[in-house]
Residue frames as qw, qx, qy, qz and C-alpha x, y, z in Angstrom:
[[0.217, -0.943, -0.137, -0.210, 15.65, 50.37, -62.80],
 [0.422, 0.523, -0.439, 0.596, 18.76, 52.24, -61.61],
 [0.659, -0.575, -0.428, 0.230, 19.53, 51.73, -57.93],
 [0.015, 0.921, -0.102, 0.375, 20.36, 55.03, -56.24],
 [0.704, -0.030, -0.413, 0.577, 23.70, 55.24, -54.44],
 [0.295, -0.923, -0.238, -0.062, 23.11, 57.59, -51.52],
 [0.630, -0.496, 0.128, 0.583, 26.83, 57.93, -50.77],
 [0.411, 0.181, 0.422, 0.788, 27.44, 59.25, -54.28],
 [0.057, -0.800, -0.463, -0.376, 24.32, 61.42, -54.05],
 [0.476, -0.820, -0.138, 0.284, 25.68, 63.02, -50.88],
 [0.551, -0.274, 0.280, 0.737, 29.05, 63.73, -52.51],
 [0.248, 0.451, 0.510, 0.690, 27.43, 65.23, -55.59],
 [0.204, -0.872, -0.418, -0.154, 25.09, 67.38, -53.50],
 [0.507, -0.703, 0.004, 0.500, 28.05, 68.85, -51.58],
 [0.445, 0.002, 0.428, 0.787, 29.85, 69.60, -54.86],
 [0.062, 0.651, 0.547, 0.523, 26.70, 71.27, -56.20],
 [0.363, -0.862, -0.321, 0.149, 26.28, 73.27, -52.99],
 [0.449, -0.664, 0.171, 0.572, 29.84, 74.65, -53.06],
 [0.629, 0.776, -0.005, -0.055, 30.17, 74.66, -56.87],
 [0.135, 0.766, -0.622, 0.086, 33.66, 73.36, -56.26],
 [0.900, 0.019, -0.434, 0.038, 35.30, 69.93, -56.15],
 [0.437, 0.307, -0.559, 0.634, 38.09, 71.15, -53.89],
 [0.322, -0.341, 0.361, -0.806, 35.82, 72.74, -51.28],
 [0.882, -0.147, -0.165, -0.416, 33.59, 69.64, -51.34],
 [0.777, 0.166, -0.545, 0.268, 36.65, 67.47, -50.75],
 [0.129, 0.335, -0.547, 0.756, 37.64, 69.55, -47.72],
 [0.599, -0.273, 0.184, -0.730, 34.14, 69.33, -46.22],
 [0.947, -0.025, -0.187, -0.260, 33.87, 65.59, -46.86],
 [0.456, -0.667, 0.589, 0.001, 37.48, 65.02, -45.71],
 [0.851, 0.140, 0.455, 0.223, 38.40, 62.97, -48.77],
 [0.366, -0.282, 0.424, 0.779, 40.72, 63.74, -51.69],
 [0.402, 0.538, -0.073, -0.737, 39.63, 65.83, -54.65],
 [0.288, 0.250, -0.812, -0.443, 40.33, 62.97, -57.11],
 [0.028, 0.213, 0.956, -0.198, 38.08, 60.72, -55.00],
 [0.321, 0.531, 0.381, -0.685, 35.30, 63.30, -55.18],
 [0.375, 0.483, -0.434, -0.662, 35.67, 63.58, -58.97],
 [0.165, 0.112, -0.959, -0.200, 35.69, 59.80, -59.36],
 [0.154, 0.345, 0.838, -0.394, 32.53, 59.34, -57.25],
 [0.380, 0.566, 0.136, -0.718, 30.66, 62.04, -59.18],
 [0.338, 0.391, -0.663, -0.541, 31.67, 60.51, -62.54],
 [0.066, -0.059, -0.996, 0.017, 30.57, 57.07, -61.35],
 [0.264, 0.454, 0.602, -0.602, 27.28, 58.58, -60.16],
 [0.408, 0.525, -0.210, -0.717, 26.72, 60.10, -63.62],
 [0.259, 0.230, -0.876, -0.335, 27.47, 56.76, -65.28],
 [0.070, 0.220, 0.933, -0.276, 25.06, 54.93, -62.99],
 [0.332, 0.571, 0.418, -0.625, 22.29, 57.46, -63.69],
 [0.529, 0.377, 0.620, 0.441, 23.11, 57.63, -67.39],
 [0.152, 0.940, 0.239, 0.191, 23.11, 61.46, -67.48],
 [0.487, 0.275, -0.215, 0.801, 25.64, 64.29, -67.28],
 [0.372, -0.782, -0.459, 0.201, 25.21, 66.30, -64.09],
 [0.299, -0.780, 0.096, 0.542, 28.09, 68.79, -64.41],
 [0.618, 0.777, 0.023, 0.117, 29.16, 70.70, -67.54],
 [0.727, -0.463, 0.194, 0.468, 32.93, 70.25, -67.61],
 [0.569, 0.645, 0.183, 0.476, 33.63, 72.43, -70.66],
 [0.030, -0.862, 0.180, -0.472, 34.33, 75.39, -68.37],
 [0.381, 0.262, -0.707, 0.535, 36.68, 75.37, -65.41],
 [0.380, -0.203, 0.433, -0.792, 33.82, 76.27, -63.02],
 [0.102, 0.202, 0.968, -0.107, 31.22, 73.79, -61.77],
 [0.443, 0.106, -0.122, -0.882, 28.07, 74.41, -63.79],
 [0.472, 0.141, 0.832, -0.257, 25.10, 72.10, -63.33],
 [0.127, -0.111, -0.739, -0.652, 23.23, 70.73, -66.29],
 [0.603, -0.267, -0.151, -0.737, 19.43, 70.56, -66.29],
 [0.826, -0.174, -0.536, -0.026, 19.76, 66.98, -65.00],
 [0.459, 0.089, -0.547, 0.694, 22.21, 68.20, -62.36],
 [0.240, -0.239, 0.204, -0.919, 19.79, 70.84, -61.13],
 [0.768, -0.239, -0.329, -0.494, 16.97, 68.28, -60.99],
 [0.768, -0.089, -0.576, 0.264, 19.11, 65.83, -59.01],
 [0.220, 0.191, -0.437, 0.851, 20.23, 68.63, -56.69],
 [0.485, -0.312, -0.001, -0.817, 16.64, 69.60, -55.93],
 [0.869, -0.223, -0.383, -0.219, 15.75, 66.01, -55.07],
 [0.632, 0.093, -0.561, 0.526, 18.95, 65.59, -53.04],
 [0.069, -0.310, 0.333, -0.888, 18.05, 68.61, -50.91],
 [0.716, -0.281, -0.087, -0.633, 14.62, 67.16, -50.22],
 [0.868, -0.044, -0.494, 0.041, 15.98, 63.66, -49.53],
 [0.519, 0.106, -0.542, 0.652, 18.63, 64.79, -47.07],
 [0.291, -0.355, 0.191, -0.868, 16.22, 67.22, -45.42],
 [0.845, -0.262, -0.219, -0.412, 13.89, 64.29, -44.72],
 [0.784, 0.053, -0.524, 0.329, 16.87, 62.26, -43.50],
 [0.153, 0.293, -0.444, 0.833, 17.78, 65.05, -41.06],
 [0.588, -0.332, 0.033, -0.737, 14.18, 65.10, -39.83],
 [0.889, -0.116, -0.434, -0.091, 14.34, 61.34, -39.31],
 [0.559, 0.139, -0.551, 0.604, 17.47, 61.71, -37.16],
 [0.159, -0.317, 0.291, -0.889, 15.85, 64.51, -35.15],
 [0.764, -0.273, -0.177, -0.557, 12.72, 62.41, -34.60],
 [0.845, -0.053, -0.505, 0.166, 14.74, 59.40, -33.46],
 [0.337, 0.222, -0.490, 0.773, 16.79, 61.57, -31.11],
 [0.413, -0.341, 0.136, -0.834, 13.61, 63.05, -29.64],
 [0.876, -0.221, -0.322, -0.283, 12.26, 59.55, -29.05],
 [0.715, 0.061, -0.529, 0.452, 15.49, 58.55, -27.38],
 [0.126, 0.212, -0.383, 0.890, 15.38, 61.67, -25.26],
 [0.134, -0.505, -0.832, 0.186, 11.70, 60.98, -24.43],
 [0.063, 0.289, 0.112, -0.949, 10.57, 64.43, -25.48],
 [0.610, 0.249, -0.179, -0.731, 8.11, 63.21, -28.12],
 [0.168, 0.111, -0.967, -0.157, 6.47, 59.97, -29.14],
 [0.719, -0.173, -0.097, -0.666, 3.46, 57.78, -28.59],
 [0.054, -0.168, 0.957, -0.230, 2.78, 54.75, -26.42],
 [0.704, -0.074, -0.272, -0.652, -0.18, 52.48, -27.25],
 [0.044, -0.165, 0.941, -0.292, -1.01, 49.80, -24.68],
 [0.637, -0.271, -0.491, -0.529, -3.89, 47.42, -24.12],
 [0.065, -0.204, 0.789, -0.575, -5.26, 46.17, -20.82],
 [0.309, -0.427, -0.844, -0.099, -7.97, 43.98, -19.40],
 [0.244, -0.775, -0.302, -0.498, -10.72, 46.00, -17.63],
 [0.668, -0.700, -0.188, 0.166, -9.60, 45.65, -14.00],
 [0.648, -0.184, 0.085, 0.734, -6.00, 46.60, -14.82],
 [0.218, 0.498, 0.322, 0.775, -7.16, 49.44, -17.07],
 [0.338, -0.790, -0.300, -0.414, -9.44, 50.88, -14.41],
 [0.657, -0.751, -0.013, -0.060, -7.52, 50.33, -11.18],
 [0.818, -0.293, 0.166, 0.467, -3.84, 49.66, -11.91],
 [0.586, 0.319, 0.265, 0.696, -2.63, 51.68, -14.90],
 [0.023, 0.919, 0.234, 0.317, -4.11, 55.16, -14.22],
 [0.461, -0.860, 0.137, 0.169, -1.70, 56.03, -11.36],
 [0.709, -0.161, 0.414, 0.548, 1.18, 54.66, -13.43],
 [0.398, 0.659, 0.381, 0.512, 0.12, 56.82, -16.36],
 [0.193, -0.972, -0.097, -0.095, 0.01, 59.83, -14.05],
 [0.621, -0.621, 0.294, 0.377, 3.56, 59.19, -12.82],
 [0.651, 0.165, 0.473, 0.570, 4.80, 58.66, -16.37],
 [0.232, 0.832, 0.337, 0.374, 3.17, 61.88, -17.59],
 [0.362, -0.919, 0.023, 0.152, 4.83, 63.90, -14.84],
 [0.540, -0.515, 0.462, 0.480, 8.30, 62.91, -16.05],
 [0.294, 0.011, 0.695, 0.656, 7.54, 62.55, -19.79],
 [0.343, 0.571, 0.397, -0.631, 4.79, 65.07, -20.65],
 [0.302, 0.515, -0.440, -0.671, 5.60, 64.99, -24.37],
 [0.018, 0.044, -0.978, -0.205, 4.69, 61.31, -24.78],
 [0.622, -0.058, -0.160, -0.764, 1.14, 60.67, -26.02],
 [0.210, -0.078, 0.941, -0.255, -0.58, 57.80, -24.21],
 [0.664, 0.020, -0.315, -0.678, -3.34, 55.63, -25.63],
 [0.264, -0.146, 0.912, -0.279, -5.04, 52.60, -24.08],
 [0.604, -0.041, -0.566, -0.559, -7.29, 49.92, -25.55],
 [0.450, -0.210, 0.689, -0.528, -9.47, 48.04, -23.07],
 [0.778, 0.124, -0.411, -0.458, -10.68, 44.51, -23.69],
 [0.949, -0.284, 0.101, -0.089, -10.62, 40.90, -22.47],
 [0.466, -0.639, 0.556, 0.256, -7.16, 39.51, -21.79],
 [0.699, 0.150, 0.634, 0.296, -7.31, 37.13, -24.74],
 [0.434, 0.852, 0.258, 0.138, -8.17, 39.99, -27.09],
 [0.143, -0.937, 0.298, 0.111, -5.30, 42.10, -25.75],
 [0.619, -0.360, 0.637, 0.287, -2.88, 39.19, -26.21],
 [0.659, 0.478, 0.521, 0.257, -4.04, 38.68, -29.81],
 [0.233, 0.970, 0.045, 0.054, -3.46, 42.38, -30.53],
 [0.369, -0.765, 0.487, 0.202, 0.07, 42.15, -29.11],
 [0.693, -0.031, 0.661, 0.286, 0.77, 39.11, -31.29],
 [0.525, 0.669, 0.437, 0.291, -0.44, 41.05, -34.36],
 [0.440, -0.044, 0.000, 0.897, 1.73, 44.06, -33.41],
 [0.088, -0.728, -0.431, -0.526, -1.34, 46.27, -33.00],
 [0.489, -0.865, -0.033, -0.103, -0.25, 47.27, -29.48],
 [0.232, 0.720, -0.570, 0.321, 3.15, 48.23, -28.10],
 [0.158, 0.129, -0.903, 0.379, 2.47, 46.13, -25.01],
 [0.597, -0.429, -0.447, -0.509, -0.42, 44.57, -23.13],
 [0.142, -0.291, 0.699, -0.638, -1.42, 44.17, -19.49],
 [0.715, -0.172, -0.512, -0.444, -3.43, 41.08, -18.63],
 [0.486, -0.462, 0.549, -0.500, -4.48, 39.24, -15.49],
 [0.957, 0.023, 0.223, -0.182, -4.22, 35.73, -16.84],
 [0.618, -0.342, 0.594, 0.387, -1.56, 33.34, -17.99],
 [0.498, 0.706, -0.251, -0.438, -0.32, 34.05, -21.52],
 [0.746, -0.099, 0.632, 0.187, 0.38, 30.91, -23.50],
 [0.638, 0.769, 0.042, -0.010, 2.00, 32.07, -26.72],
 [0.833, -0.046, 0.090, 0.543, 5.53, 31.50, -27.98],
 [0.444, 0.508, 0.158, 0.721, 5.98, 34.89, -29.57],
 [0.238, -0.862, -0.039, -0.446, 5.46, 37.06, -26.49],
 [0.375, 0.188, -0.633, 0.651, 7.59, 37.93, -23.52],
 [0.553, -0.667, -0.391, -0.311, 5.53, 37.67, -20.32],
 [0.343, 0.217, -0.547, 0.732, 6.67, 39.42, -17.14],
 [0.407, -0.701, -0.582, 0.061, 4.67, 39.51, -13.87],
 [0.206, 0.457, -0.161, 0.850, 4.63, 43.03, -12.41],
 [0.368, -0.281, 0.391, -0.795, 2.06, 42.80, -9.58],
 [0.146, -0.187, -0.970, 0.047, -0.42, 40.48, -7.89],
 [0.465, -0.217, -0.042, -0.857, -4.14, 40.63, -7.21],
 [0.110, 0.069, 0.938, -0.320, -6.36, 38.65, -4.85],
 [0.392, -0.415, -0.598, -0.563, -9.96, 37.59, -5.30],
 [0.048, -0.018, 0.642, -0.765, -12.10, 38.63, -2.36],
 [0.176, -0.545, -0.807, -0.145, -15.63, 37.68, -1.25],
 [0.003, 0.081, -0.160, 0.984, -17.48, 40.98, -0.77],
 [0.170, -0.614, -0.769, -0.044, -20.84, 41.89, 0.79],
 [0.138, -0.738, -0.104, -0.652, -22.80, 44.92, 1.90],
 [0.039, 0.325, -0.644, 0.692, -22.12, 46.04, 5.50],
 [0.614, -0.132, 0.307, -0.715, -25.71, 45.11, 6.38],
 [0.701, 0.130, -0.650, -0.262, -25.43, 41.53, 5.09],
 [0.844, -0.474, -0.010, -0.252, -26.32, 38.86, 7.73],
 [0.933, -0.095, -0.053, 0.344, -22.84, 37.32, 7.46],
 [0.293, 0.847, -0.172, 0.408, -20.93, 40.63, 7.48],
 [0.357, -0.744, 0.460, -0.329, -19.70, 40.01, 11.04],
 [0.996, -0.085, 0.024, -0.026, -18.97, 36.29, 10.60],
 [0.458, -0.669, 0.520, 0.269, -15.43, 35.16, 11.41],
 [0.091, -0.286, 0.832, 0.467, -15.37, 32.78, 8.46],
 [0.735, 0.263, -0.055, -0.623, -17.72, 31.55, 5.75],
 [0.556, -0.168, 0.814, 0.030, -18.00, 27.78, 5.51],
 [0.012, 0.041, -0.816, -0.576, -18.56, 25.72, 2.39],
 [0.010, 0.522, 0.852, -0.035, -22.16, 24.96, 3.47],
 [0.034, 0.727, 0.286, -0.624, -22.87, 28.67, 3.96],
 [0.030, -0.352, 0.512, 0.783, -21.57, 29.38, 0.44],
 [0.025, 0.261, 0.892, 0.368, -24.26, 27.14, -1.01],
 [0.027, -0.712, -0.662, 0.233, -26.96, 29.26, 0.64],
 [0.117, -0.567, 0.019, 0.815, -25.65, 32.63, -0.54],
 [0.554, 0.751, 0.357, 0.031, -27.01, 34.54, -3.51],
 [0.544, -0.300, 0.297, 0.725, -24.28, 35.79, -5.84],
 [0.407, 0.890, 0.040, -0.203, -23.89, 38.74, -8.18],
 [0.710, -0.244, 0.449, 0.484, -21.11, 37.81, -10.60],
 [0.131, 0.585, -0.435, -0.672, -19.30, 39.18, -13.62],
 [0.869, 0.386, 0.190, -0.246, -20.53, 37.67, -16.84],
 [0.741, -0.019, 0.467, 0.482, -18.38, 35.73, -19.28],
 [0.899, 0.178, -0.295, 0.270, -15.84, 36.13, -20.82],
 [0.148, -0.872, 0.340, -0.319, -14.23, 38.02, -17.94],
 [0.467, 0.330, -0.757, 0.317, -11.19, 36.46, -16.30],
 [0.287, -0.257, 0.600, -0.701, -12.74, 36.95, -12.85],
 [0.826, 0.023, 0.077, -0.558, -15.80, 34.92, -13.79],
 [0.806, 0.289, -0.516, -0.023, -13.69, 32.08, -15.18],
 [0.236, 0.350, -0.737, 0.528, -11.57, 32.04, -12.03],
 [0.510, -0.174, 0.438, -0.719, -14.66, 32.07, -9.78],
 [0.891, 0.121, -0.170, -0.404, -16.24, 29.21, -11.70],
 [0.649, 0.323, -0.659, 0.200, -13.03, 27.17, -11.34],
 [0.056, -0.322, 0.676, -0.661, -12.89, 27.84, -7.60],
 [0.706, -0.070, 0.275, -0.649, -16.46, 26.71, -7.06],
 [0.871, 0.235, -0.376, -0.210, -15.89, 23.62, -9.20],
 [0.403, 0.390, -0.740, 0.371, -12.85, 22.69, -7.10],
 [0.176, -0.120, 0.722, -0.658, -14.92, 22.70, -3.89],
 [0.114, -0.304, -0.917, -0.230, -17.92, 21.09, -5.60],
 [0.099, 0.556, 0.504, -0.654, -20.26, 24.03, -4.98],
 [0.209, 0.505, 0.582, 0.602, -22.80, 25.35, -7.46],
 [0.064, -0.206, -0.297, 0.930, -23.34, 29.04, -6.62],
 [0.194, 0.724, 0.657, -0.079, -26.83, 30.54, -6.74],
 [0.250, -0.042, 0.230, 0.940, -26.26, 33.31, -9.28],
 [0.174, 0.714, 0.594, -0.327, -29.09, 35.83, -9.08],
 [0.293, 0.934, 0.036, -0.202, -27.54, 38.48, -11.32],
 [0.739, 0.014, 0.288, 0.608, -24.79, 38.65, -13.94],
 [0.105, 0.961, 0.052, -0.249, -23.25, 42.02, -14.86],
 [0.780, 0.528, 0.014, 0.336, -20.65, 43.13, -17.38],
 [0.278, 0.696, -0.309, 0.586, -18.55, 45.56, -15.32],
 [0.457, -0.092, -0.656, 0.594, -16.86, 45.68, -11.93],
 [0.120, -0.103, 0.212, -0.964, -18.67, 48.92, -11.10],
 [0.643, -0.208, -0.336, -0.656, -22.08, 47.42, -11.76],
 [0.703, -0.164, -0.679, 0.132, -21.27, 44.39, -9.60],
 [0.287, -0.023, -0.534, 0.795, -20.18, 46.59, -6.70],
 [0.344, -0.151, 0.016, -0.927, -23.31, 48.72, -6.91],
 [0.735, -0.208, -0.502, -0.406, -25.50, 45.60, -6.85],
 [0.619, -0.138, -0.663, 0.398, -23.64, 44.21, -3.84],
 [0.074, 0.042, -0.366, 0.927, -23.90, 47.54, -1.99],
 [0.545, -0.164, -0.159, -0.807, -27.66, 47.40, -2.68],
 [0.442, -0.194, 0.793, -0.372, -27.61, 44.01, -0.89],
 [0.794, 0.279, -0.241, -0.483, -28.83, 42.07, -3.93],
 [0.989, -0.031, -0.112, 0.097, -26.22, 39.44, -3.17],
 [0.522, -0.676, 0.385, 0.349, -22.55, 38.85, -2.45],
 [0.717, 0.679, -0.159, -0.019, -19.79, 38.61, -5.03],
 [0.773, -0.319, 0.256, 0.485, -16.25, 37.48, -5.65],
 [0.398, 0.909, 0.036, 0.121, -14.26, 40.29, -7.20],
 [0.635, 0.367, -0.256, 0.630, -10.71, 41.56, -7.64],
 [0.482, -0.617, -0.346, 0.517, -9.38, 43.12, -4.44],
 [0.287, -0.114, 0.169, 0.936, -7.89, 45.97, -6.50],
 [0.140, -0.426, -0.542, -0.711, -11.31, 46.66, -8.02],
 [0.511, -0.673, -0.515, -0.144, -12.93, 46.68, -4.54],
 [0.543, -0.060, -0.407, 0.732, -10.22, 48.44, -2.51],
 [0.056, -0.293, 0.050, -0.953, -11.81, 51.91, -2.38],
 [0.637, -0.422, -0.292, -0.575, -15.23, 50.64, -1.28],
 [0.794, -0.270, -0.493, 0.231, -13.64, 48.30, 1.28],
 [0.414, 0.068, -0.329, 0.846, -11.49, 51.12, 2.70],
 [0.210, -0.253, 0.023, -0.944, -14.47, 53.47, 3.01],
 [0.266, 0.090, 0.809, -0.517, -16.77, 50.84, 4.55],
 [0.616, 0.257, -0.125, -0.734, -19.24, 50.73, 1.67],
 [0.871, 0.115, -0.445, -0.172, -18.34, 47.05, 1.26],
 [0.562, -0.591, 0.557, -0.157, -16.95, 44.44, 3.62],
 [0.469, 0.403, -0.775, -0.131, -14.70, 41.49, 2.90],
 [0.893, -0.282, 0.147, -0.320, -15.92, 38.09, 4.07],
 [0.146, -0.541, 0.827, 0.042, -13.37, 35.47, 5.02],
 [0.931, 0.188, 0.117, -0.289, -13.88, 32.35, 2.91],
 [0.417, -0.537, 0.688, 0.253, -10.81, 30.07, 2.90],
 [0.674, 0.248, 0.678, 0.156, -12.25, 27.91, 0.13],
 [0.479, 0.821, 0.285, 0.126, -12.39, 30.89, -2.22],
 [0.295, -0.816, 0.278, 0.413, -8.92, 32.31, -1.62],
 [0.780, 0.378, 0.321, 0.382, -7.04, 32.85, -4.85],
 [0.150, -0.797, 0.192, 0.553, -4.24, 35.12, -6.06],
 [0.759, 0.543, 0.265, 0.241, -3.33, 35.87, -9.65],
 [0.470, -0.314, 0.217, 0.796, -0.30, 37.49, -11.24],
 [0.380, 0.873, 0.144, -0.270, -0.75, 40.64, -13.30],
 [0.713, -0.056, 0.437, 0.546, 1.43, 40.39, -16.41],
 [0.263, 0.789, -0.190, -0.522, 2.87, 42.78, -18.94],
 [0.765, 0.154, 0.565, 0.268, 3.35, 41.21, -22.37],
 [0.302, 0.785, -0.238, -0.485, 5.02, 42.39, -25.58],
 [0.899, 0.425, -0.086, -0.065, 6.08, 40.71, -28.82],
 [0.835, -0.336, 0.234, 0.368, 9.31, 38.74, -28.62],
 [0.634, 0.312, 0.291, 0.645, 10.65, 40.34, -31.81],
 [0.011, 0.954, 0.223, 0.197, 9.81, 43.89, -30.77],
 [0.515, 0.142, -0.229, 0.814, 12.61, 46.43, -30.38],
 [0.240, -0.791, -0.494, 0.269, 11.37, 48.68, -27.59],
 [0.247, 0.733, 0.060, 0.631, 11.43, 52.40, -28.28],
 [0.190, 0.255, -0.477, 0.819, 12.51, 54.92, -25.66],
 [0.516, -0.290, 0.119, -0.797, 8.96, 55.60, -24.41],
 [0.884, -0.125, -0.374, -0.252, 8.14, 51.87, -24.32],
 [0.657, 0.097, -0.581, 0.471, 11.29, 51.01, -22.36],
 [0.017, -0.297, 0.388, -0.872, 10.74, 53.92, -19.95],
 [0.684, -0.272, -0.012, -0.676, 7.14, 52.89, -19.22],
 [0.880, -0.048, -0.472, -0.012, 8.08, 49.22, -18.84],
 [0.445, 0.197, -0.575, 0.658, 10.82, 50.17, -16.36],
 [0.314, -0.307, 0.258, -0.861, 8.29, 52.22, -14.39],
 [0.839, -0.184, -0.230, -0.457, 5.80, 49.34, -14.31],
 [0.840, 0.018, -0.503, 0.202, 8.39, 46.80, -13.22],
 [0.227, 0.335, -0.501, 0.765, 9.74, 49.15, -10.55]]
């Protein structure tokens, strides 16, 4: 199969457009003999005659007209490619697809998306929500531009950058008997009834590790799959819970929940942004990453 030489195709297309070797040479800023030589070489490579040289004018053969039609389409698409790349660089168009674990998706990214949209309204935003391990796997398979997870990422092929922190907090309803206590002791923890996130959430794994470290087996009366459901159960005084401070901030600020002081359950995690090590960040991706890290 003949390999197409795009440099020669460009030269031929300019000759065909002007129907003149001399005018093509002036536009391309090369000599007329160089133009003629490139066109002849192009004809030899294709194995067809593109220009009828019997007359002094430039007349295209049937093959020449066919090649010209394709050349116009090819270079039109090339121009569109350049325009698309420039628009991405200028952040006027494009798409950003990110993934995030539930707490980050619900309570951290929305205000960042809002700020990003105000400055880059032409960028389409999409978000996939799932467990941190699932988000990391999608980043490794290049199914997401970047991921946001609240757990340590142990993979060689990703770049991991902390961008924020989050605390775990022991929460209760304002009417709970221990709501006014200065501090919750280890013995009191064993008597409490807990409403916890179910596996495989990061929060549940972290809570289980904390209790194991202090040799306490919590009395779990209810397991729920979302932060919102856990908060509603705690506000109904079904039990206490250990939840992300970011996920509980609104209810704590408005007095619908209270934070109990429990030194044995204090824990802080880093929130990380991850993307594939081999990924060349586009304009929208770099702009959003800079916003997150700022």
